[in-house]
Structures are given as structure tokens and as C-alpha cells.
Backbone bond lengths (Angstrom), bond angles and torsions (degrees), N, CA, C in turn:
res aa  C-N    CA-C-N  psi(-1)  N-CA   C-N-CA  omega(-1)  CA-C   N-CA-C  phi
1 X - - - 1.468 - - 1.526 110.92 -
2 X 1.362 114.51 -44.62 1.454 119.23 179.60 1.532 111.08 -62.77
3 X 1.351 114.83 -38.70 1.465 119.43 178.89 1.527 111.10 -63.72
4 X 1.351 115.71 -39.63 1.458 120.52 179.57 1.535 111.00 -65.00
5 X 1.337 115.25 -44.33 1.468 119.66 178.91 1.522 110.88 -63.38
6 X 1.332 115.43 -38.74 1.468 120.33 179.18 1.528 110.25 -64.32
7 X 1.328 114.77 -42.24 1.470 119.60 179.86 1.525 111.19 -64.07
8 X 1.336 115.99 -41.22 1.471 120.79 177.79 1.521 110.54 -62.45
9 X 1.337 115.79 -43.09 1.460 120.70 -179.69 1.517 111.26 -63.02
10 X 1.333 116.55 -43.10 1.466 121.12 179.33 1.522 110.73 -63.65
11 X 1.335 115.93 -42.08 1.476 120.34 178.48 1.522 111.19 -62.58
12 X 1.338 116.04 -42.15 1.469 120.94 179.61 1.523 110.71 -63.28
13 X 1.321 116.09 -43.14 1.466 120.19 179.21 1.519 110.85 -64.74
14 X 1.331 116.59 -39.37 1.467 120.67 179.11 1.523 110.90 -64.05
15 X 1.350 115.99 -39.78 1.469 120.65 178.22 1.517 111.31 -64.93
16 X 1.327 115.81 -41.05 1.461 120.42 178.95 1.520 110.86 -64.54
17 X 1.333 115.75 -41.33 1.466 120.00 179.88 1.521 110.96 -64.80
18 X 1.350 115.76 -41.35 1.466 119.71 178.99 1.512 111.13 -64.94
19 X 1.335 115.49 -40.09 1.457 120.86 -179.88 1.523 111.06 -64.71
20 X 1.339 116.27 -36.12 1.464 120.67 -178.28 1.516 111.73 -69.14
21 X 1.335 117.60 -22.59 1.462 121.62 177.93 1.523 108.03 -90.25
22 X 1.333 115.06 86.54 1.468 120.15 -173.47 1.514 112.29 -62.88
23 X 1.321 117.17 -39.23 1.471 120.16 -178.79 1.522 110.48 -60.92
24 X 1.338 116.49 -45.71 1.471 120.30 178.63 1.521 110.82 -65.84
25 X 1.322 115.88 -41.03 1.466 120.28 -179.66 1.526 110.85 -60.30
26 X 1.330 116.00 -45.91 1.464 120.52 -179.07 1.529 110.93 -67.65
27 X 1.316 117.16 -37.93 1.469 120.85 178.99 1.522 110.56 -62.91
28 X 1.311 116.17 -42.21 1.469 120.10 -179.31 1.524 112.22 -71.22
29 X 1.332 115.43 -40.73 1.470 119.70 -175.88 1.528 113.04 -84.82
30 X 1.334 115.87 -24.65 1.460 119.25 -176.11 1.518 112.52 71.85
31 X 1.347 115.74 17.67 1.464 119.97 -177.21 1.524 110.09 -150.39
32 X 1.328 115.58 155.62 1.454 122.16 175.28 1.530 107.99 -137.20
33 X 1.324 116.76 144.13 1.456 120.55 179.12 1.523 109.52 -108.81
34 X 1.326 114.66 121.92 1.457 121.76 179.26 1.523 109.74 -99.77
35 X 1.312 116.91 125.92 1.446 121.12 174.90 1.522 109.08 -81.03
36 X 1.321 117.24 126.83 1.462 122.29 -176.59 1.528 109.35 -128.40
37 X 1.326 115.46 159.34 1.462 121.19 178.32 1.518 110.08 -110.29
38 X 1.316 116.67 148.23 1.463 120.82 -179.92 1.523 112.71 -82.77
39 X 1.352 117.30 -26.31 1.467 118.58 -173.83 1.530 112.59 -149.91
40 X 1.337 116.99 44.11 1.471 120.33 178.35 1.529 110.87 -94.22
41 X 1.330 114.76 53.44 1.461 120.04 178.29 1.511 111.39 56.41
42 X 1.339 116.21 -145.60 1.463 120.73 -178.11 1.519 112.25 -81.81
43 X 1.322 118.33 -0.18 1.464 120.62 177.17 1.520 110.87 -75.52
44 X 1.324 116.49 -42.88 1.466 121.22 -178.36 1.519 108.99 -164.87
45 X 1.337 116.64 122.13 1.463 119.74 -178.77 1.522 110.02 -155.09
46 X 1.321 115.20 161.27 1.461 119.79 -177.91 1.531 111.73 -89.68
47 X 1.317 114.65 144.23 1.462 121.96 172.71 1.521 110.16 -99.35
48 X 1.334 115.83 -3.38 1.459 121.17 -175.22 1.515 110.53 91.29
49 X 1.316 115.96 164.73 1.470 122.44 178.86 1.528 112.54 55.76
50 X 1.339 116.88 34.51 1.455 120.03 176.70 1.513 115.39 75.52
51 X 1.342 116.67 12.73 1.461 120.75 -179.79 1.522 110.17 -106.83
52 X 1.344 115.64 146.62 1.460 121.09 -177.31 1.522 110.35 -132.87
53 X 1.338 114.85 162.82 1.457 120.47 -178.52 1.525 108.96 -154.10
54 X 1.332 115.79 174.94 1.448 120.17 175.85 1.523 113.36 129.85
55 X 1.315 115.33 168.32 1.456 123.33 -177.74 1.530 112.12 -60.22
56 X 1.319 117.68 -52.71 1.467 119.72 179.93 1.521 111.38 -71.05
57 X 1.313 117.28 -29.75 1.463 120.76 174.87 1.523 109.40 -61.06
58 X 1.335 116.80 -42.89 1.459 120.65 -179.68 1.532 111.65 -68.31
59 X 1.338 116.54 -41.15 1.468 119.50 177.68 1.527 109.96 -61.30
60 X 1.325 116.88 -41.75 1.463 120.88 178.89 1.526 111.78 -64.49
61 X 1.316 116.96 -35.63 1.461 120.15 176.30 1.533 110.58 -61.25
62 X 1.324 115.82 -38.22 1.469 120.16 177.82 1.526 110.54 -67.23
63 X 1.319 116.50 -40.53 1.465 120.68 177.85 1.526 109.98 -61.96
64 X 1.327 116.53 -44.36 1.463 120.96 -179.67 1.527 110.48 -66.05
65 X 1.326 117.26 -34.33 1.464 120.89 175.68 1.521 111.39 -59.88
66 X 1.328 116.45 -43.06 1.468 120.32 177.53 1.526 111.55 -71.80
67 X 1.346 116.55 -30.86 1.460 120.56 175.73 1.526 109.99 -64.56
68 X 1.322 116.79 -39.34 1.469 120.64 177.72 1.522 110.93 -62.15
69 X 1.317 117.00 -37.84 1.469 120.18 176.59 1.526 110.20 -64.54
70 X 1.338 115.92 -38.55 1.465 120.78 -178.49 1.531 111.96 -67.09
71 X 1.347 116.58 -36.91 1.469 119.19 -178.74 1.531 111.91 -92.51
72 X 1.330 116.27 -8.39 1.459 120.82 174.87 1.513 115.76 76.97
73 X 1.341 117.23 24.29 1.463 118.92 177.93 1.533 110.48 -165.00
74 X 1.326 115.13 161.48 1.456 120.48 174.23 1.524 108.63 -71.01
75 X 1.322 115.73 144.08 1.463 118.99 178.69 1.521 109.47 -121.74
76 X 1.300 114.80 154.61 1.464 121.56 177.62 1.530 108.31 -80.77
77 X 1.330 116.91 122.12 1.461 121.26 -179.88 1.526 109.03 -97.29
78 X 1.324 115.06 116.08 1.463 120.92 179.07 1.524 108.81 -104.31
79 X 1.323 116.40 145.33 1.458 121.38 -179.46 1.526 110.65 -108.30
80 X 1.315 115.15 134.29 1.458 122.04 176.25 1.521 108.49 -124.85
81 X 1.329 116.74 111.77 1.460 119.78 177.56 1.526 108.70 -68.64
82 X 1.330 116.07 128.18 1.470 120.79 -179.60 1.520 109.45 -120.06
83 X 1.324 115.40 163.67 1.458 121.84 177.33 1.521 109.31 -120.27
84 X 1.325 116.27 173.50 1.460 120.45 177.24 1.528 111.08 -61.57
85 X 1.328 116.45 -28.14 1.456 121.04 -177.50 1.528 113.65 -79.38
86 X 1.342 117.19 -40.25 1.470 118.64 -170.81 1.524 114.92 -104.74
87 X 1.335 118.99 -4.85 1.463 121.02 -173.18 1.531 113.10 -59.26
88 X 1.342 118.03 -44.44 1.465 120.42 -178.04 1.524 111.55 -68.65
89 X 1.352 119.52 -48.61 1.465 119.19 177.29 1.532 113.45 -57.67
90 X 1.340 117.30 -37.11 1.461 120.00 -178.39 1.522 112.29 -70.22
91 X 1.332 117.18 -29.44 1.466 120.08 173.73 1.529 109.25 -73.73
92 X 1.321 116.35 -43.52 1.460 121.00 -178.95 1.526 113.31 -60.73
93 X 1.356 116.14 -41.60 1.465 118.32 -174.26 1.526 113.60 -88.52
94 X 1.341 116.96 2.98 1.460 120.36 174.76 1.509 115.39 90.14
95 X 1.338 118.00 -1.83 1.468 120.09 177.67 1.524 110.38 -64.29
96 X 1.338 116.22 -41.61 1.464 122.73 178.63 1.528 108.74 -112.86
97 X 1.320 116.72 132.97 1.467 121.11 -178.84 1.525 112.53 -92.42
98 X 1.317 116.65 -31.09 1.460 121.37 -179.68 1.522 107.72 -150.81
99 X 1.329 116.87 125.99 1.465 121.01 -175.65 1.519 109.30 -104.31
100 X 1.328 114.98 120.12 1.457 121.50 -170.35 1.525 109.58 -116.94
101 X 1.331 116.29 68.11 1.451 120.37 -175.22 1.505 113.59 -126.96
102 X 1.329 116.42 -120.80 1.467 121.22 -175.50 1.528 109.91 -136.42
103 X 1.330 116.03 45.29 1.457 121.00 -173.04 1.525 112.71 -86.73
104 X 1.335 115.33 128.45 1.460 121.27 175.90 1.524 109.79 -74.15
105 X 1.314 116.09 131.97 1.462 122.03 174.65 1.526 107.51 -85.75
106 X 1.338 116.94 109.66 1.468 119.45 176.40 1.522 110.48 -131.61
107 X 1.320 115.91 169.46 1.466 121.34 -173.32 1.525 112.15 -62.00
108 X 1.339 116.98 -39.62 1.462 120.33 -179.53 1.521 111.02 -63.05
109 X 1.317 116.98 -43.43 1.462 120.73 -179.02 1.524 111.56 -70.51
110 X 1.323 118.12 -30.11 1.460 120.51 179.35 1.525 112.31 -65.21
111 X 1.319 117.40 -14.58 1.465 120.62 175.46 1.528 111.05 -74.46
112 X 1.326 116.09 -22.34 1.462 121.28 -175.04 1.522 114.13 -109.87
113 X 1.334 116.45 -30.72 1.464 121.35 -175.85 1.528 109.27 -140.47
114 X 1.325 115.43 175.83 1.468 120.83 175.33 1.521 109.04 -118.52
115 X 1.325 115.81 162.43 1.456 121.21 -179.69 1.525 110.57 -127.66
116 X 1.317 115.12 141.60 1.452 121.23 170.45 1.530 106.93 -69.31
117 X 1.336 117.75 157.44 1.459 119.94 179.60 1.531 109.97 -53.04
118 X 1.317 115.94 146.23 1.464 122.64 -171.72 1.528 112.63 -61.29
119 X 1.327 114.37 131.78 1.461 121.29 179.74 1.529 112.75 -111.79
120 X 1.343 116.70 -13.82 1.461 120.01 -175.76 1.524 108.61 -152.61
121 X 1.319 117.21 133.88 1.460 121.02 177.10 1.521 107.87 -113.56
122 X 1.312 114.59 123.51 1.462 121.51 -171.35 1.520 113.04 -103.37
123 X 1.309 114.96 149.82 1.460 122.06 170.29 1.525 107.84 -112.07
124 X 1.324 116.77 122.54 1.462 120.80 178.24 1.525 108.40 -80.38
125 X 1.330 116.01 126.24 1.471 121.18 -173.75 1.528 111.09 -133.38
126 X 1.325 115.29 -173.62 1.461 122.76 179.53 1.529 108.56 -121.29
127 X 1.318 116.80 135.28 1.470 121.52 172.49 1.522 108.30 -111.94
128 X 1.325 116.01 141.58 1.466 121.17 178.69 1.518 108.96 -148.17
129 X 1.331 115.93 163.96 1.450 119.75 173.97 1.525 108.62 -73.34
130 X 1.312 116.63 141.46 1.466 121.61 177.55 1.526 109.64 -56.81
131 X 1.322 116.50 -39.27 1.465 121.45 -177.14 1.530 113.84 -67.06
132 X 1.346 116.55 -16.68 1.468 120.06 -178.32 1.524 112.57 -74.21
133 X 1.324 116.63 -24.54 1.457 120.74 -177.73 1.519 113.38 77.64
134 X 1.338 117.60 2.00 1.466 121.20 179.98 1.521 110.07 -73.26
135 X 1.336 115.37 126.43 1.466 120.20 179.06 1.520 112.62 -134.11
136 X 1.341 117.68 -2.71 1.462 119.57 -176.92 1.522 111.23 -153.75
137 X 1.331 116.26 167.25 1.457 122.19 178.06 1.525 110.97 -59.19
138 X 1.335 116.45 -40.13 1.465 121.39 -176.49 1.526 112.23 -58.19
139 X 1.331 117.52 -25.97 1.461 121.02 -177.26 1.532 112.94 -86.78
140 X 1.333 116.33 6.56 1.463 120.18 178.10 1.530 112.57 -90.47
141 X 1.331 117.17 3.74 1.466 121.39 179.73 1.532 110.08 -56.46
142 X 1.336 115.31 124.61 1.474 123.37 179.06 1.533 113.52 61.83
143 X 1.323 116.54 18.23 1.460 120.65 176.75 1.528 109.49 -94.80
144 X 1.326 115.61 168.59 1.462 121.12 175.98 1.522 108.80 -103.37
145 X 1.330 115.44 123.28 1.467 121.55 -176.42 1.523 109.33 -112.03
146 X 1.316 116.23 125.03 1.460 121.37 179.36 1.530 110.43 -94.81
147 X 1.305 115.24 146.06 1.458 121.73 168.88 1.522 107.05 -152.52
148 X 1.328 116.61 177.91 1.459 120.82 -174.93 1.525 110.96 -99.85
149 X 1.311 115.93 134.09 1.463 121.52 179.05 1.529 110.37 -54.45
150 X 1.321 116.25 133.24 1.460 121.04 178.14 1.510 114.81 91.10
151 X 1.349 117.50 2.05 1.458 120.93 178.02 1.533 109.58 -106.88
152 X 1.324 114.92 171.12 1.476 119.87 -174.89 1.522 113.02 -105.48
153 X 1.314 117.80 8.35 1.463 121.18 -169.50 1.526 114.67 -61.90
154 X 1.339 117.84 -46.67 1.468 119.89 -179.01 1.532 110.53 -67.06
155 X 1.333 116.95 -35.27 1.468 120.28 175.95 1.531 110.28 -59.74
156 X 1.321 115.49 -42.17 1.464 120.20 178.80 1.521 111.01 -64.80
157 X 1.335 116.01 -39.25 1.462 120.49 178.46 1.526 109.99 -62.37
158 X 1.322 117.12 -45.35 1.465 120.63 -178.79 1.529 112.12 -64.75
159 X 1.329 116.56 -32.60 1.463 120.68 -177.71 1.527 113.21 -81.28
160 X 1.342 117.47 -14.53 1.460 120.62 -176.07 1.530 110.24 -63.32
161 X 1.319 116.03 139.80 1.469 120.81 -176.26 1.524 113.10 -58.37
162 X 1.331 116.71 -29.06 1.462 119.72 -179.22 1.524 112.95 -86.91
163 X 1.349 116.61 0.65 1.460 120.08 178.97 1.522 111.79 -94.25
164 X 1.319 116.83 2.48 1.464 120.97 -179.94 1.531 110.37 -60.91
165 X 1.332 116.79 120.34 1.456 120.98 -179.69 1.511 114.34 83.07
166 X 1.343 117.44 1.28 1.465 121.32 179.25 1.532 108.33 -94.39
167 X 1.317 116.24 106.63 1.457 120.81 179.54 1.524 110.17 -99.92
168 X 1.331 115.58 130.30 1.462 120.21 -179.26 1.527 108.85 -142.82
169 X 1.316 115.26 163.73 1.465 121.26 178.69 1.526 109.51 -95.96
170 X 1.326 116.46 145.61 1.454 121.55 179.78 1.528 111.04 -104.03
171 X 1.326 115.34 142.67 1.454 121.57 176.21 1.524 106.98 -138.05
172 X 1.329 117.38 128.06 1.458 120.68 -172.63 1.519 112.67 -108.80
173 X 1.336 115.69 130.58 1.453 121.25 172.67 1.516 109.09 -94.50
174 X 1.339 116.55 153.80 1.463 119.68 -176.94 1.530 111.02 -74.80
175 X 1.339 117.27 -25.35 1.454 121.99 173.45 1.528 107.50 -148.96
176 X 1.330 117.11 179.50 1.463 119.62 -174.52 1.524 112.63 -65.02
177 X 1.324 117.31 -36.49 1.469 120.46 178.66 1.531 110.39 -64.46
178 X 1.322 115.78 -39.86 1.463 121.02 178.97 1.531 110.48 -66.37
179 X 1.341 116.25 -40.34 1.467 120.16 178.44 1.529 110.96 -63.54
180 X 1.328 116.31 -42.09 1.468 119.17 178.95 1.525 110.63 -66.05
181 X 1.321 116.74 -35.20 1.464 120.56 178.19 1.530 110.42 -63.09
182 X 1.337 117.16 -33.70 1.466 120.51 176.47 1.527 110.43 -60.93
183 X 1.344 116.01 -39.63 1.464 121.05 177.16 1.532 110.35 -71.92
184 X 1.313 115.96 -46.71 1.466 121.37 -176.15 1.519 111.77 -62.03
185 X 1.342 116.79 -36.55 1.464 121.23 -177.21 1.524 113.14 -84.54
186 X 1.342 116.68 -7.16 1.453 120.29 179.04 1.520 114.93 90.00
187 X 1.346 116.81 1.12 1.459 119.28 178.13 1.530 111.47 -73.89
188 X 1.322 116.46 -21.49 1.465 121.72 175.11 1.523 108.57 -125.93
189 X 1.327 115.72 149.68 1.469 121.24 179.62 1.526 112.18 -90.92
190 X 1.331 116.07 -20.36 1.458 120.59 -178.91 1.524 109.09 -152.91
191 X 1.324 115.92 157.87 1.467 122.86 177.70 1.521 106.83 -129.40
192 X 1.321 116.47 118.83 1.469 121.80 -178.32 1.522 109.08 -102.80
193 X 1.345 116.02 122.92 1.465 118.99 -176.43 1.527 108.98 -170.13
194 X 1.321 116.71 177.37 1.457 121.74 175.54 1.526 109.54 -55.70
195 X 1.317 115.88 137.75 1.459 121.20 -175.90 1.512 114.01 -55.97
196 X 1.341 117.31 -41.36 1.465 118.92 -177.42 1.525 111.17 -70.32
197 X 1.338 117.49 -29.93 1.468 120.20 176.26 1.522 109.56 -69.56
198 X 1.332 116.12 -41.40 1.464 120.05 175.70 1.529 110.07 -60.79
199 X 1.332 115.99 -47.87 1.475 120.48 -178.01 1.521 110.99 -62.42
200 X 1.336 116.54 -40.40 1.456 120.24 -179.49 1.520 112.45 -65.84
201 X 1.332 116.82 -41.00 1.461 120.25 179.08 1.521 112.03 -70.84
202 X 1.329 116.71 -35.75 1.464 120.40 176.32 1.526 109.99 -64.86
203 X 1.337 116.11 -42.18 1.469 120.89 -178.18 1.522 112.24 -61.20
204 X 1.331 116.94 -30.79 1.464 120.10 -177.96 1.530 113.14 -102.59
205 X 1.338 117.20 8.23 1.469 121.36 178.72 1.532 110.57 -69.95
206 X 1.319 116.38 162.91 1.466 120.36 178.40 1.522 111.04 -60.46
207 X 1.345 115.70 -40.71 1.464 121.12 178.92 1.534 109.44 -132.63
208 X 1.345 117.71 82.67 1.466 121.81 -175.75 1.526 114.09 -54.14
209 X 1.328 116.80 -32.74 1.472 120.60 -177.59 1.527 112.60 -67.43
210 X 1.338 117.32 -12.14 1.464 120.91 -179.52 1.531 112.70 -78.39
211 X 1.343 116.44 -10.35 1.464 120.17 -173.62 1.530 111.59 -124.79
212 X 1.331 115.77 156.55 1.458 120.34 174.61 1.525 109.72 -152.82
213 X 1.315 115.08 155.10 1.456 121.66 175.81 1.519 107.19 -91.60
214 X 1.327 116.12 127.59 1.463 119.99 -169.89 1.533 111.41 -133.00
215 X 1.315 114.11 173.60 1.458 121.24 168.51 1.511 115.45 77.07
216 X 1.313 113.88 -170.66 1.451 122.17 -175.69 1.537 111.10 -77.97
217 X 1.330 115.46 153.64 1.472 120.48 172.17 1.528 107.06 -72.46
218 X 1.326 116.38 121.69 1.465 120.39 -175.86 1.521 112.29 -81.95
219 X 1.304 116.07 -31.76 1.463 118.90 -179.03 1.527 109.65 -169.20
220 X 1.321 115.52 156.15 1.464 121.98 174.27 1.522 106.76 -114.41
221 X 1.333 116.72 125.14 1.456 120.47 -173.11 1.524 112.47 -133.65
222 X 1.345 116.92 138.86 1.467 119.66 173.73 1.529 109.66 -78.67
223 X 1.322 116.63 127.09 1.464 122.52 178.23 1.526 107.54 -107.03
224 X 1.322 115.98 130.19 1.464 118.15 -173.56 1.522 111.90 -143.90
225 X 1.313 114.66 163.10 1.461 122.64 175.62 1.528 107.94 -76.63
226 X 1.316 116.33 135.82 1.463 121.58 -172.78 1.528 111.71 -105.95
227 X 1.339 115.41 138.06 1.458 121.84 177.46 1.533 109.01 -135.80
228 X 1.330 116.55 176.69 1.454 119.11 179.44 1.528 111.93 -70.71
229 X 1.298 115.02 152.78 1.456 122.46 179.48 1.533 109.77 -76.29
230 X 1.331 115.56 153.76 1.478 121.76 175.62 1.523 112.69 59.76
231 X 1.320 116.27 45.04 1.467 122.18 176.49 1.537 107.39 -133.15
232 X 1.347 117.17 70.65 1.463 121.40 -172.32 1.527 114.79 -60.62
233 X 1.330 117.69 -33.89 1.465 120.17 -177.92 1.529 111.28 -66.49
234 X 1.339 116.18 -45.77 1.465 119.33 -179.75 1.523 110.71 -70.77
235 X 1.325 117.13 -37.23 1.461 119.85 177.66 1.516 110.52 -61.83
236 X 1.335 116.87 -42.56 1.473 119.78 178.96 1.525 110.91 -62.68
237 X 1.334 116.85 -42.16 1.462 120.37 178.98 1.528 110.37 -61.39
238 X 1.338 116.53 -44.26 1.467 120.62 -179.13 1.529 111.15 -68.26
239 X 1.341 116.19 -45.09 1.473 120.08 178.73 1.525 111.16 -60.42
240 X 1.323 116.30 -42.84 1.474 120.49 -179.13 1.526 111.08 -64.90
241 X 1.326 116.40 -34.96 1.468 120.53 177.67 1.521 110.30 -62.73
242 X 1.330 116.36 -45.79 1.469 121.18 178.87 1.525 109.92 -63.28
243 X 1.330 117.00 -43.66 1.476 120.42 179.80 1.529 111.51 -59.96
244 X 1.337 115.86 -41.64 1.467 120.00 179.17 1.528 110.61 -65.45
245 X 1.335 117.21 -40.04 1.458 120.68 179.48 1.522 111.61 -64.28
246 X 1.328 116.27 -38.12 1.465 120.25 178.20 1.532 109.61 -68.44
247 X 1.322 115.36 -45.75 1.470 120.95 -175.57 1.524 112.70 -63.59
248 X 1.346 116.91 -40.68 1.474 118.84 -176.95 1.529 113.44 -91.54
249 X 1.334 116.64 3.52 1.459 120.38 176.30 1.519 115.18 88.52
250 X 1.342 117.22 -2.34 1.468 119.92 -177.98 1.528 112.61 -69.05
251 X 1.347 117.00 -28.19 1.462 119.38 179.78 1.527 110.21 -66.39
252 X 1.328 116.39 -45.65 1.465 120.37 178.82 1.528 110.79 -63.95
253 X 1.338 116.71 -38.01 1.462 120.76 178.76 1.531 110.79 -65.63
254 X 1.334 115.92 -41.85 1.468 119.92 179.54 1.525 110.04 -65.45
255 X 1.335 116.68 -40.45 1.465 120.06 178.72 1.531 109.91 -60.56
256 X 1.325 116.50 -47.90 1.468 121.20 -179.72 1.530 110.84 -60.45
257 X 1.322 115.97 -39.29 1.466 121.53 -178.98 1.523 111.67 -60.76
258 X 1.351 117.00 -40.25 1.460 120.17 -172.77 1.523 114.35 -97.43
259 X 1.319 117.12 -26.68 1.468 118.93 -174.89 1.528 114.67 -108.02
260 X 1.319 117.44 -16.75 1.466 120.44 -176.61 1.524 111.99 -115.53
261 X 1.324 116.70 -43.87 1.464 121.13 -178.65 1.529 111.45 -82.58
262 X 1.341 117.42 163.06 1.467 120.04 176.62 1.528 110.72 -61.70
263 X 1.330 116.56 137.70 1.464 120.28 -178.46 1.529 110.79 -121.68
264 X 1.337 116.06 154.13 1.467 119.55 178.30 1.517 110.33 -71.90
265 X 1.336 118.67 162.01 1.468 125.45 4.01 1.533 114.17 -90.42
266 X 1.344 118.20 -10.11 1.464 120.56 -174.33 1.530 113.19 -103.44
267 X 1.340 116.49 3.51 1.474 121.34 -177.93 1.524 112.39 55.73
268 X 1.331 115.72 39.65 1.466 121.30 175.05 1.528 109.21 -92.59
269 X 1.316 115.83 161.74 1.466 121.35 179.54 1.529 109.36 -109.95
270 X 1.329 116.34 131.33 1.459 119.82 171.50 1.520 108.72 -72.13
271 X 1.336 116.53 -37.30 1.459 121.42 174.98 1.512 113.74 68.77
272 X 1.337 116.87 41.59 1.463 121.33 -177.86 1.525 108.88 -122.27
273 X 1.331 116.62 97.83 1.471 119.99 -179.92 1.522 109.40 -68.78
274 X 1.311 116.83 155.74 1.461 121.47 -178.60 1.527 110.45 -60.73
275 X 1.319 116.46 127.34 1.462 121.42 -179.52 1.523 110.37 -74.41
276 X 1.313 115.56 163.44 1.464 119.85 176.75 1.521 110.45 -62.80
277 X 1.342 116.40 -33.86 1.463 120.54 178.96 1.530 111.16 -64.79
278 X 1.333 116.61 -39.58 1.463 120.27 178.06 1.520 110.58 -68.61
279 X 1.327 117.38 -42.58 1.464 120.96 178.50 1.527 111.09 -62.62
280 X 1.335 116.14 -37.45 1.465 120.57 178.05 1.523 110.30 -65.89
281 X 1.344 116.33 -38.00 1.464 120.27 178.01 1.520 110.78 -63.26
282 X 1.323 117.44 -39.50 1.463 120.71 177.59 1.531 111.28 -66.59
283 X 1.314 116.17 -36.83 1.467 120.72 -178.03 1.528 111.90 -74.14
284 X 1.338 116.38 -22.95 1.470 121.42 -178.05 1.526 108.97 -133.30
285 X 1.320 116.32 66.44 1.455 120.98 -172.70 1.534 112.51 -60.01
286 X 1.338 114.89 128.67 1.458 120.94 179.67 1.526 109.21 -161.41
287 X 1.326 115.89 169.82 1.465 120.14 178.90 1.526 111.25 -115.90
288 X 1.335 115.95 34.83 1.462 120.38 179.47 1.534 110.41 -66.23
289 X 1.333 117.19 144.17 1.464 120.74 -178.47 1.522 112.97 -77.26
290 X 1.323 115.19 171.38 1.466 121.62 -178.45 1.519 112.91 -57.82
291 X 1.331 116.39 -31.63 1.457 120.54 -178.83 1.532 111.78 -59.61
292 X 1.332 116.94 -32.18 1.463 120.58 178.05 1.525 111.78 -69.94
293 X 1.339 115.97 -31.26 1.470 119.89 177.77 1.530 110.11 -71.93
294 X 1.321 115.72 -34.64 1.478 120.19 -178.40 1.520 111.81 -67.67
295 X 1.327 116.48 -23.36 1.461 120.00 -179.06 1.509 112.69 -73.96
296 X 1.332 116.28 -18.34 1.470 119.97 -176.33 1.523 112.06 -77.18
């Protein structure tokens, strides 16, 4: 019995080790699964009919292109729509090989997964209807604030120094589009989330002029592409891809393409130029967690 249990344990460990080696896994399978988001602003979103687009989607395509060179063949790219709730478990259990969405790199998550060097630095903000008159945290007293299940946005709002004594009700959407719909339909008075996600949802709203991003910056967070932990070869390949894109100017071009220029499917503009924090991240590429940004 002990021998059988030992054999099972060894087999399980071998499977985990094989899974952690993404390059070998993809070479053997001839396929890779990319985790994508349906409504993460211009970082990653659906075009419908199983097609996706966005800034991080494009960066991931470049990473996969270099992965194909490493394994010496074209691979089948499969898409797996993920949510804020299931993205980390799906990377951990091998369902998703690389997650190309809007995930904050923080110390807690680094215990479970790894992150490619930071490609985007986000400011967490508040969106409200222009007609509401809301322009600051203080005006959220007794209001209903929407955010997306599995994100940290409302926690950040509660911890903000200007939120002391500000009591509000929470309402959770299952994804970012659902959270914005809570605001758009009047069920919520405000939507707290990453600024680019707010801007992207406003840009594609029925009446974009009805909404605005307001109030204080709640937090500055590094947003990065997520991969499995303890896979140094794949991390190096992904990090090197990002470094090359920054060095040859392709990263800035990709950013302009998705955040400044009109984007499909409606040819709307997010209108969010690269922040100084994002430019600094490109100039000093690293995978430091959000906690390091908070110290500054």
C-alpha cells in the first residue's frame, strides 16, 4: 500500500513538473491556451465569435511567436475566457498557459503564480454619471458602489485616507461589463475599477458623454501578463519578448494602437495616453509587486 501511495505521489510530482515547463508542454501538445478577458478595457476584450483583441492580447501574440521559434513549429492557439475569480486557479492547474488580461501583480498573488515584467501601470479610479454630481470619495456617502467580483478595488477605496467615515453600499458585477451595466442602468451610483477599464467601457457605452472618471486616484498598480510559477525558461522567453518590444519601439506603438487610436469593433477611442508611471515601467523593466509601488 505504501509503495502504491509513493508511486502515485511520484507520478503526481512528475506531472506537476512537466506542467510547469510550459515550453516543453507546448512542444509536446502542439498547442497553447491563452487566458483572455471579455471586457478588460483595451487590455483584453472580445470581438465576438470567439475572437479577441487588445494591448495585452497583442503582447501575448508576440510572446507566442517567440515560443513557436523556441519549439520549432507553429502551435495551435486556444482561447479561454477567464474572470477575476478563476484566472489564478486556471493558470495554476494548467488549464491556461498564459493569462493576457488586466491582472494586478501583487505580493499575495506572487505566492501562487508568476508575472512577466510589467507592461502597464494602472491608476484605480471612480466612474460616475455626469448627472450624479459625484466628483470625489466624500460624495459616496450612502451611495451604491459597483465593482467586479474577485478584484481589490472596493478594498482600496475603503483603505483610502479620504474614505474615513464614508459609508457606502457595495454591489458586485460578475465581470467588468456587468459592473458597468450596474452604473449605466442606475442600480449603482459609481463604479470603482482600473482607469483604463473604466475608460474602455465608457468609450463603448450607448452614450459615452453621460459618464466621466472622477475623484482621487485610489491606488497605482502594476498590471502584467500572468504565467505559472517556477517556470524560469518560459518567464525568460516572455520577459525577453517584452524587452525587445520596448527596445525597438513596438511597445509604444502597440500602446498607441489600442489606447489612443480608434479600436474595433466600433472604432471608438479610449483616449488614454501612456502615463509617466507606465513609461517609467518600460524604462526600468521589472516584475516588482504593487506593494513596492505603494512605498514610493
